[in-house]
VMD Tcl script that draws the C-alpha trace (Angstrom):
set ca {
  {42.62 11.76 -57.81}
  {42.30 14.02 -54.82}
  {38.58 14.85 -56.30}
  {37.68 11.71 -55.83}
  {39.46 11.51 -52.23}
  {37.06 14.19 -50.97}
  {34.27 12.82 -52.33}
  {34.87 9.93 -50.17}
  {35.72 11.76 -47.63}
  {32.85 13.84 -47.60}
  {30.66 10.41 -48.31}
  {32.26 9.19 -45.55}
  {31.43 11.95 -42.93}
  {28.06 11.97 -44.26}
  {27.46 8.42 -43.57}
  {29.32 8.66 -40.13}
  {26.31 11.89 -39.23}
  {23.21 9.56 -40.42}
  {24.24 7.18 -37.93}
  {25.32 9.27 -35.41}
  {21.84 11.05 -35.76}
  {20.01 8.04 -35.89}
  {21.49 6.44 -32.48}
  {20.94 9.52 -31.01}
  {17.28 9.51 -32.40}
  {17.25 5.85 -31.39}
  {17.96 7.31 -27.39}
  {15.68 10.15 -27.08}
  {12.89 7.93 -28.47}
  {13.53 5.25 -26.02}
  {14.42 7.44 -23.64}
  {10.84 9.22 -23.55}
  {8.53 5.78 -24.03}
  {5.12 6.37 -22.31}
  {4.54 4.60 -19.02}
  {1.63 2.87 -18.76}
  {-1.29 2.57 -16.13}
  {-4.46 1.01 -15.67}
  {-6.86 1.87 -13.31}
  {-10.25 0.82 -12.13}
  {-13.29 3.19 -12.98}
  {-14.15 4.02 -10.06}
  {-16.01 6.52 -8.10}
  {-13.80 9.37 -7.17}
  {-10.95 8.13 -7.76}
  {-11.14 7.28 -11.98}
  {-15.24 7.72 -13.50}
  {-13.21 8.51 -16.64}
  {-9.91 9.21 -18.77}
  {-9.62 13.03 -17.34}
  {-11.54 12.92 -14.14}
  {-10.59 11.46 -10.68}
  {-7.96 12.01 -7.62}
  {-5.94 9.22 -8.93}
  {-5.83 10.29 -12.16}
  {-4.68 13.69 -10.60}
  {-1.85 11.84 -8.76}
  {-0.75 9.89 -12.41}
  {-0.57 13.33 -14.05}
  {1.68 14.51 -11.10}
  {3.61 11.69 -10.91}
  {4.67 11.57 -14.36}
  {6.06 15.57 -13.86}
  {7.63 14.14 -11.00}
  {8.97 11.62 -13.45}
  {9.85 14.09 -16.22}
  {8.10 11.29 -18.03}
  {4.33 10.58 -19.74}
  {1.99 8.64 -18.90}
  {-0.50 7.00 -20.77}
  {-3.51 5.66 -18.82}
  {-6.08 3.84 -18.99}
  {-9.29 3.47 -17.25}
  {-10.52 -0.20 -17.25}
  {-12.30 -2.71 -15.20}
  {-10.69 -3.30 -12.22}
  {-9.82 -7.32 -12.80}
  {-8.90 -6.50 -16.46}
  {-6.49 -4.26 -14.53}
  {-5.13 -6.92 -12.83}
  {-4.92 -9.00 -15.70}
  {-3.00 -6.30 -16.90}
  {-0.05 -5.98 -14.76}
  {0.03 -9.14 -14.70}
  {1.16 -10.12 -18.12}
  {2.75 -6.53 -18.07}
  {0.30 -5.33 -20.58}
  {1.35 -2.27 -18.95}
  {3.38 -0.60 -16.34}
  {1.40 -0.17 -13.75}
  {-1.63 -0.37 -11.92}
  {-3.16 1.26 -8.88}
  {-4.86 1.09 -7.18}
  {-4.70 -2.23 -4.66}
  {-4.59 -3.26 -0.81}
  {-2.03 -5.02 1.02}
  {-2.66 -7.89 2.50}
  {-2.17 -9.73 5.57}
  {-2.60 -12.63 4.93}
  {0.31 -14.66 2.52}
  {-1.19 -16.37 0.35}
  {1.95 -18.28 -1.08}
  {1.83 -20.26 1.71}
  {-2.18 -21.18 1.22}
  {-2.74 -25.35 0.33}
  {-3.30 -25.83 -3.24}
  {-6.22 -27.90 -4.27}
  {-6.04 -31.53 -4.30}
  {-6.37 -33.28 -8.07}
  {-10.33 -33.67 -8.86}
  {-11.23 -31.03 -5.87}
  {-13.36 -28.00 -7.43}
  {-11.66 -25.37 -7.62}
  {-13.33 -22.22 -5.89}
  {-13.36 -19.15 -7.20}
  {-11.41 -16.94 -4.75}
  {-8.51 -19.71 -5.22}
  {-9.04 -19.54 -8.88}
  {-8.53 -15.37 -9.14}
  {-5.22 -16.00 -7.24}
  {-3.23 -17.64 -10.12}
  {-1.54 -13.81 -11.27}
  {-0.63 -13.05 -7.57}
  {3.51 -13.89 -8.13}
  {3.06 -12.29 -11.52}
  {3.29 -8.81 -9.81}
  {4.98 -7.05 -7.07}
  {3.76 -4.53 -4.11}
  {5.46 -0.81 -4.41}
  {7.72 0.04 -1.41}
  {5.83 3.16 -1.19}
  {2.16 3.06 0.93}
  {0.56 5.81 -1.56}
  {-2.87 5.83 0.76}
  {-4.95 3.98 3.55}
  {-8.68 2.90 2.52}
  {-11.57 1.45 5.26}
  {-13.20 -1.28 3.79}
  {-16.92 -1.03 5.35}
  {-19.90 -3.90 5.36}
  {-22.74 -2.70 3.68}
  {-25.39 -4.99 4.93}
  {-28.88 -4.98 5.69}
  {-29.71 -3.05 8.81}
  {-32.38 -5.84 9.82}
  {-29.46 -8.39 9.72}
  {-26.83 -8.65 12.41}
  {-23.63 -9.88 11.15}
  {-20.67 -11.97 12.92}
  {-17.43 -9.77 11.54}
  {-15.53 -12.55 13.13}
  {-17.34 -15.44 11.09}
  {-17.86 -13.53 7.91}
  {-17.41 -17.21 6.24}
  {-20.88 -18.37 7.30}
  {-22.48 -15.32 5.00}
  {-23.31 -14.99 1.70}
  {-21.02 -11.83 1.26}
  {-20.16 -9.61 -2.02}
  {-16.61 -7.79 -2.38}
  {-15.06 -6.71 -5.69}
  {-13.78 -9.67 -7.83}
  {-10.52 -8.69 -8.20}
  {-9.97 -8.85 -4.14}
  {-11.52 -12.51 -3.68}
  {-7.75 -13.35 -2.53}
  {-7.15 -10.72 0.20}
  {-10.38 -11.19 1.89}
  {-10.53 -15.00 2.38}
  {-13.35 -15.46 3.71}
  {-15.38 -13.93 0.94}
  {-16.31 -15.89 -1.67}
  {-18.65 -14.72 -3.90}
  {-17.06 -11.41 -6.43}
  {-18.62 -8.46 -7.92}
  {-17.73 -6.01 -10.76}
  {-20.71 -3.54 -9.52}
  {-20.49 -2.03 -6.34}
  {-24.41 -0.44 -7.25}
  {-25.47 -3.95 -8.09}
  {-24.33 -5.20 -5.29}
  {-25.92 -2.73 -2.82}
  {-29.19 -3.47 -4.79}
  {-28.99 -6.86 -3.69}
  {-27.71 -5.85 -0.17}
  {-31.27 -3.60 0.10}
  {-33.36 -6.52 -1.44}
  {-31.32 -9.28 0.82}
  {-30.06 -11.30 -1.87}
  {-26.87 -11.12 -0.42}
  {-26.47 -11.07 3.43}
  {-23.55 -7.92 2.36}
  {-20.89 -6.44 0.39}
  {-17.75 -5.48 1.96}
  {-15.42 -2.70 -0.12}
  {-13.53 0.79 -0.20}
  {-15.71 3.20 1.32}
  {-14.57 6.04 -0.54}
  {-15.53 4.14 -3.76}
  {-18.67 2.61 -2.24}
  {-20.39 5.82 -0.38}
  {-21.37 7.96 -3.39}
  {-23.00 5.23 -4.66}
  {-24.54 4.66 -2.10}
  {-25.37 8.71 -1.45}
  {-26.42 9.38 -4.61}
  {-29.04 6.22 -4.50}
  {-30.39 6.58 -1.83}
  {-33.89 7.02 -2.35}
  {-33.83 3.48 -3.49}
  {-31.02 2.42 -0.70}
  {-32.92 2.90 1.99}
  {-32.35 -0.47 4.15}
  {-28.28 0.12 3.54}
  {-26.15 0.50 7.27}
  {-22.47 0.20 7.10}
  {-19.94 -0.28 9.93}
  {-16.12 -0.66 9.71}
  {-14.28 -3.56 8.68}
  {-10.88 -3.23 7.95}
  {-8.02 -0.61 7.04}
  {-5.60 -1.89 4.30}
  {-2.33 0.09 2.85}
  {-3.11 1.09 -0.50}
  {-0.24 0.33 -3.21}
  {1.07 0.51 -6.39}
  {1.86 -2.57 -8.46}
  {4.60 -3.80 -10.74}
  {5.14 -6.35 -13.39}
  {7.39 -8.68 -11.52}
  {10.15 -8.26 -13.78}
  {13.06 -6.69 -13.79}
  {11.68 -3.25 -15.28}
  {9.00 -3.68 -13.13}
  {11.29 -3.84 -9.53}
  {13.55 -0.92 -11.05}
  {10.55 1.24 -11.63}
  {9.03 0.36 -8.25}
  {12.28 1.84 -7.08}
  {11.77 4.71 -9.15}
  {8.68 5.81 -8.59}
  {8.61 4.64 -4.93}
  {11.28 7.15 -3.69}
  {8.91 9.84 -5.80}
  {6.35 9.00 -3.83}
  {7.67 9.19 -0.77}
  {9.41 12.72 -1.89}
  {5.68 13.64 -1.57}
  {5.22 13.08 1.01}
  {7.29 14.28 3.04}
  {6.38 17.84 1.39}
  {3.14 17.45 2.52}
  {1.85 16.75 -1.59}
  {0.82 13.14 -1.53}
  {-2.04 13.79 1.89}
  {-3.12 17.14 -0.52}
  {-3.62 15.49 -3.60}
  {-5.12 12.13 -1.90}
  {-7.02 13.62 0.83}
  {-10.32 12.25 -0.86}
  {-9.67 8.92 -0.77}
  {-7.56 8.92 2.37}
  {-9.90 9.47 5.82}
  {-10.53 8.15 8.87}
  {-13.50 5.73 8.79}
  {-17.09 8.04 9.45}
  {-20.40 6.59 11.42}
  {-23.53 6.71 9.29}
  {-25.23 9.03 8.14}
  {-21.91 10.58 5.79}
  {-21.47 13.75 6.21}
  {-18.45 14.03 3.69}
  {-19.49 15.51 0.50}
  {-18.31 14.36 -2.67}
}
mol new
graphics top color blue
foreach p $ca { graphics top sphere $p radius 0.5 }
foreach p [lrange $ca 0 end-1] q [lrange $ca 1 end] { graphics top cylinder $p $q radius 0.2 }
display resetview
């Protein structure tokens, strides 16, 4: 009888140990589950999964958070889609607009929907980080023979990256290829192209022999943020990540890490080496 009782106690004890181990392992696995980030493939910023200033930034962020971060380098529009549909935990980089698009008029029934309105469909599905990671210069690239009135951009055939159409409300033409857009300017197929100098200038320099008639002029400076899904998890992660970024700013680590994409606008010819 005592032997049976002892055996039952041993079995019960082992059962508790197994359950406890499962709970602990489940907690550890949940705690260490990698975060997912998508970054657009762009010169200097993210050329592949291992090379780019934003790749280095994410690695530094992972160390500060003490959590692994899986990186996906994809086209810009796809990255915005991923964060808008919670397929990733965050996206970077993205400009913070100075216009409140939520107050814009919606198209009437039967009215043709312009491309820049179509691309606003995911706007309310993400939130901006509280912290700014850097400032970016948006530059107008146009033909040397062109004289474009920056106050009336909508009078011209101007392209920008497709994902940015909602934020440059006077621009209606989208593009997913920086070099292609610069070639269109060179051959007067469009009047101009507006995008970040930190992404565009390296390609302009690389293809300088083919783009001899492209000039540059400052358009606008934007604050650059991280995007999170508009969910409870996204809002909590924003607070956590933004706090880390502000800490990096105070120590000077952020400025040093992002110096190749955060700089004052400079007139042509470029003196920067990439």
